[in-house]
C-alpha positions in Angstrom: 118.3 78.8 90.6 114.8 79.9 89.7 113.2 78.6 86.6 110.2 80.5 85.0 107.7 78.2 83.3 104.5 79.1 81.5 101.4 77.7 83.1 98.8 75.8 81.2 95.3 74.6 81.9 96.9 71.3 83.2 98.3 73.5 86.0 94.9 74.6 87.3 95.1 72.9 90.7 98.7 74.0 91.4 98.0 77.6 90.3 94.7 77.8 92.3 96.3 76.6 95.5 99.4 78.9 95.1 97.2 81.9 94.2 95.0 81.3 97.2 97.8 80.7 99.7 99.9 83.7 98.6 96.9 86.1 98.5 95.7 85.2 102.0 99.3 85.4 103.3 99.7 88.9 101.7 96.4 90.4 102.7 94.6 88.3 105.3 96.0 90.1 108.2 94.8 93.5 106.9 91.2 92.4 106.1 88.3 90.8 107.8 87.9 87.0 107.5 84.5 87.6 106.1 85.7 89.8 103.3 88.6 87.5 102.6 86.2 84.5 102.4 83.8 86.3 100.0 86.7 87.4 97.7 88.7 84.2 97.7 85.7 81.9 97.2 85.0 83.6 93.9 88.5 84.7 92.7 90.1 81.3 93.3 87.3 79.0 92.3 88.1 76.3 89.8 85.8 78.1 87.3 87.4 81.5 87.6 91.0 80.3 87.5 90.2 78.0 84.5 88.6 81.0 82.7 91.7 83.1 83.4 94.0 80.3 82.2 92.0 79.9 79.1 92.0 83.5 78.1 94.3 83.9 75.1 95.2 87.5 76.1 96.4 86.5 79.6 99.5 84.6 80.4 100.6 82.9 83.7 104.1 81.9 84.7 105.4 79.9 87.7 108.6 80.6 89.4 110.0 77.1 90.1 112.7 76.2 92.6 113.8 72.6 92.7 110.6 71.5 90.9 108.3 73.4 93.3 106.0 76.3 92.2 107.0 79.0 94.7 105.5 82.0 93.0 103.6 83.2 90.0 103.1 86.0 87.5 100.0 87.0 85.5 100.2 89.4 82.6 97.4 90.7 80.4 97.3 92.1 76.9 94.6 94.0 74.9 91.0 93.2 76.1 92.2 91.1 79.1 93.6 94.1 80.8 91.6 95.3 83.8 91.6 99.0 82.9 93.5 100.5 80.0 93.0 97.8 77.4 95.3 99.5 74.9 97.1 97.3 72.4 100.4 99.1 73.1 100.3 98.3 76.8 100.8 95.2 79.0 99.3 94.9 82.5 101.1 93.1 85.2 98.1 91.9 87.2 99.8 89.7 89.8 103.2 88.8 91.2 103.0 86.6 94.3 105.7 84.6 96.1 105.3 82.0 98.8 106.1 83.5 102.3 109.0 81.2 102.8 110.7 82.4 99.7 110.1 86.2 100.1 113.1 88.5 100.4 115.1 86.4 98.0 114.5 88.6 94.9 112.2 86.1 93.3 109.5 88.8 92.8 112.2 90.9 91.1 113.1 88.1 88.8 109.4 87.7 87.8 109.2 91.4 87.3 112.3 91.4 85.1 110.8 88.5 83.1 107.6 90.5 82.6 109.5 93.5 81.4 111.5 91.3 79.0 108.2 89.8 77.7 106.8 93.3 77.2 109.9 94.3 75.3 109.8 91.2 73.1 106.2 91.9 72.3 107.2 95.6 71.5 104.8 97.1 74.1 105.2 100.8 74.6 104.5 100.6 78.3 103.7 98.3 81.2 101.2 99.1 84.0 99.7 97.7 87.1 97.4 98.4 90.0 98.7 98.2 93.6 96.7 98.5 96.8 97.3 102.0 98.3 98.0 100.3 101.7 100.8 98.1 100.3 103.7 100.6 100.8 106.4 97.9 100.3 105.1 97.1 96.8 104.6 100.7 95.9 108.2 101.5 96.8 109.4 98.5 94.8 107.5 99.6 91.7 108.7 103.2 92.1 112.3 101.9 92.2 111.6 100.0 89.0 110.6 103.3 87.3 106.8 103.2 87.7 104.9 106.4 88.3 101.3 106.7 89.6 98.8 108.0 87.0 95.4 107.2 88.5 93.4 105.1 91.0 90.5 102.7 90.8 88.2 100.9 93.2 88.9 97.3 94.1 86.4 95.3 96.1 87.7 92.8 98.5 84.4 91.1 99.5 82.2 94.0 100.6 85.1 96.4 101.4 85.8 99.1 98.8 89.5 99.6 98.6 91.7 101.8 96.4 94.4 100.6 94.0 97.0 103.1 92.7 97.5 102.6 89.0 101.2 102.9 88.0 102.9 103.0 84.6 106.4 102.5 83.2 107.2 103.6 79.6 109.5 101.3 77.8 112.3 102.3 75.4 111.9 100.8 72.0 
């Protein structure tokens, strides 16, 4: 049974390690070690993760299994959103699961939790960015009712990549 638990500043070390491990597992094989090192050194530094955890417009949640953090979710509201920043929308910025727990619908459970959170907060829509090379994730989001509406640049180290921006309108 998966338990979804809100992260706090006290979870900095656990979140940082989980975020780094899952990101490198997800994208390390498709990017150069140099670009991964540049990106991860900044994105997963104590200072950056603490800044994200302290932002009142961002929320992190762990997926726990038998007391272990095996995945996490990050959502953003208002000015914390990376692109749209509209009060009526919520961004799902990250959903990551440890490799040994992938394929067990944990990501889907975190996604469902995010959607429930958006409904509780009476958001009109949820949106996200997904790397255009991540076909598995794109297909998952399409099955969840998301449609592409734009793209934006994402820099992994010195490599300019493209994220597809996808949106799902919510029924109120």
